[in-house]
C-alpha positions as CSV (number, residue, x, y, z in Angstrom):
1,M,-9.0,0.0,-17.9
2,N,-6.8,0.4,-20.9
3,D,-5.9,4.0,-19.9
4,F,-5.1,2.7,-16.4
5,S,-2.5,0.2,-17.6
6,L,-1.1,2.8,-20.1
7,F,-0.5,5.3,-17.3
8,L,0.8,2.6,-14.9
9,G,3.4,1.6,-17.6
10,E,4.3,5.2,-18.2
11,G,4.9,5.7,-14.5
12,V,7.3,2.7,-14.4
13,R,9.1,3.8,-17.6
14,H,9.3,7.4,-16.5
15,I,11.1,6.7,-13.3
16,T,13.4,4.0,-14.7
17,D,14.3,5.7,-17.9
18,I,18.1,6.1,-18.0
19,R,17.7,9.4,-19.8
20,G,16.0,10.7,-16.7
21,Y,18.8,9.5,-14.5
22,D,18.3,12.4,-12.1
23,H,15.4,10.5,-10.5
24,I,17.4,7.3,-10.4
25,L,20.3,9.1,-8.7
26,F,18.0,10.6,-6.1
27,I,16.4,7.2,-5.2
28,A,19.9,5.6,-5.1
29,A,21.2,8.3,-2.8
30,L,18.1,8.0,-0.6
31,C,18.4,4.3,0.0
32,L,22.2,3.9,0.0
33,P,22.6,3.8,3.8
34,Y,20.3,0.8,4.0
35,L,20.9,-2.9,3.6
36,L,18.5,-5.7,2.5
37,K,17.6,-6.4,6.1
38,D,16.3,-2.8,6.3
39,W,13.7,-3.3,3.6
40,R,10.8,-2.1,5.7
41,S,12.5,1.2,6.5
42,V,13.3,1.7,2.8
43,L,9.8,0.9,1.8
44,L,8.5,3.6,4.2
45,L,11.2,6.0,2.9
46,I,10.2,5.5,-0.7
47,T,6.5,5.8,0.2
48,A,7.2,9.2,1.9
49,F,8.8,10.3,-1.3
50,T,5.8,9.0,-3.3
51,I,3.4,10.9,-1.0
52,G,5.3,14.1,-1.6
53,H,5.5,13.8,-5.3
54,S,1.9,12.6,-5.6
55,L,0.7,15.7,-3.8
56,T,2.5,18.2,-6.0
57,L,1.9,16.2,-9.1
58,A,-1.8,16.4,-8.6
59,L,-1.7,20.1,-7.6
60,S,0.5,20.9,-10.7
61,I,-1.7,19.0,-13.0
62,Y,-4.7,21.0,-11.8
63,N,-2.7,24.2,-12.1
64,K,-2.9,24.9,-8.4
65,I,0.9,25.2,-8.2
66,L,2.8,27.0,-11.0
67,V,6.5,27.0,-10.7
68,S,8.9,27.6,-13.6
69,S,10.1,24.4,-15.1
70,N,13.6,25.9,-15.3
71,W,13.6,26.2,-11.5
72,I,12.2,22.8,-10.9
73,E,14.8,21.2,-13.3
74,F,17.5,23.0,-11.3
75,L,16.0,22.1,-7.9
76,I,15.8,18.4,-8.7
77,P,19.7,18.0,-8.8
78,V,19.9,20.2,-5.7
79,T,17.7,17.6,-3.8
80,I,20.2,14.9,-5.0
81,L,23.1,17.0,-3.8
82,L,21.6,17.5,-0.4
83,T,20.7,13.8,-0.1
84,A,24.3,12.8,-1.0
85,V,25.6,15.3,1.6
86,E,23.2,13.9,4.2
87,N,24.7,10.5,3.6
88,Y,28.1,11.8,4.8
89,F,26.6,12.4,8.2
90,V,25.3,8.9,8.6
91,K,27.6,7.4,11.2
92,K,25.3,4.9,12.9
93,F,23.3,2.7,10.8
94,D,20.4,2.8,13.2
95,D,16.8,3.4,12.2
96,K,16.3,5.7,15.2
97,Q,18.9,8.0,13.8
98,M,17.3,8.1,10.3
99,Y,13.9,9.6,11.0
100,L,15.0,12.9,9.4
101,R,15.4,11.1,6.1
102,Y,11.6,10.4,6.0
103,A,11.0,14.2,6.3
104,S,13.5,15.0,3.6
105,A,12.2,12.3,1.3
106,L,8.7,13.8,1.7
107,I,9.9,17.4,1.1
108,F,12.1,16.5,-1.8
109,G,9.2,14.4,-3.3
110,L,7.3,17.7,-3.5
111,I,9.9,19.1,-5.8
112,H,10.2,15.9,-7.9
113,G,6.4,15.8,-8.3
114,M,6.5,19.2,-10.0
115,G,9.1,17.8,-12.4
116,F,6.9,14.8,-13.3
117,S,3.9,17.1,-13.8
118,N,5.0,18.6,-17.2
119,Y,5.5,15.1,-18.6
120,L,2.2,13.8,-17.2
121,R,0.2,16.9,-18.3
122,S,1.5,16.4,-21.9
123,M,0.1,12.9,-21.9
124,M,-3.3,13.7,-20.5
125,G,-4.5,16.5,-22.8
126,K,-7.6,18.3,-21.6
127,E,-9.5,15.5,-19.8
128,E,-11.9,16.6,-17.0
129,S,-11.3,13.8,-14.6
130,I,-7.7,12.5,-14.3
131,I,-7.9,10.8,-10.9
132,A,-7.6,7.2,-12.3
133,E,-4.7,8.2,-14.6
134,L,-2.9,10.1,-11.8
135,L,-3.3,7.1,-9.5
136,A,-2.1,4.7,-12.2
137,F,1.0,6.9,-12.9
138,N,1.8,7.2,-9.2
139,I,1.5,3.4,-8.7
140,G,3.8,2.9,-11.7
141,L,6.3,5.4,-10.2
142,E,6.2,3.5,-7.0
143,F,6.8,0.1,-8.7
144,G,9.7,1.7,-10.7
145,Q,11.2,3.2,-7.5
146,I,11.0,-0.2,-5.8
147,L,12.8,-1.8,-8.8
148,I,15.6,0.9,-8.5
149,V,15.9,0.3,-4.8
150,A,16.1,-3.4,-5.2
151,I,19.0,-3.0,-7.7
152,V,20.8,-0.5,-5.5
153,M,20.4,-2.7,-2.4
154,F,21.4,-5.8,-4.2
155,V,24.6,-4.1,-5.5
156,G,25.2,-2.9,-1.9
157,F,24.7,-6.4,-0.6
158,I,27.4,-7.7,-3.0
159,F,29.9,-5.0,-2.0
160,V,29.2,-4.8,1.7
161,Q,28.3,-8.3,2.7
162,F,29.9,-10.4,0.0
163,L,33.0,-8.5,-0.9
164,K,33.3,-7.1,2.7
165,V,33.7,-3.5,1.7
166,P,33.2,-1.5,4.9
167,R,29.6,-0.2,4.9
168,R,30.6,3.4,5.6
169,E,33.2,3.5,2.9
170,W,30.7,2.1,0.4
171,L,28.2,4.8,1.4
172,L,30.8,7.6,1.1
173,F,32.2,6.4,-2.2
174,V,28.9,6.0,-4.0
175,S,27.5,9.2,-2.4
176,G,30.6,11.0,-3.7
177,G,29.9,9.8,-7.2
178,I,26.2,10.8,-7.0
179,F,27.2,14.2,-5.6
180,A,29.6,14.8,-8.5
181,A,26.9,13.9,-11.1
182,A,24.3,16.0,-9.4
183,L,26.6,19.0,-9.1
184,Q,27.3,18.9,-12.8
185,M,23.5,18.7,-13.5
186,A,22.8,21.6,-11.1
187,I,25.4,23.7,-12.8
188,E,24.1,22.9,-16.3
189,R,20.5,23.6,-15.2
190,F,21.0,26.7,-13.3
191,P,18.2,29.1,-14.4
192,V,19.8,32.1,-16.1
193,S,16.6,34.2,-16.2
């Protein structure tokens, strides 16, 4: 059980670590269009992302998927860019219009999972069975993501509902900042070879 709690904690720390702010930016961009009242939709969205990254994380750990880490590190900010751009097309804040986000969260989760795999593989060593550790790490990631979402949605609540900033302007302004940060990351991480 000690290993389980170790990997659970590592999952939380890995997703919330400010030095790995690319994951934080992605989660923020993903949940920006939503308000606190939309918490069920956001939970489904984050779970779709978790399913995607859990799948490729497991496949990468077992060496079933091998993609150059340079390309993965480049594609992660590309997913952030695309999510920020997707936010610019949100005109109606209606859950029926947002189903495409679940698919993109799942697909982009596949890319992010391969990014997590190098970190997790370095922690595990050469153990035969890693199912419990993988489960613990993924649960930790989910908890960390929920924490990030709660912070983003609370800040959104303050600006949109308390300070009365129009919801669309809030979405566009923050998405623009996330886009700029992700563009810089993508340029810096572009694989040369």
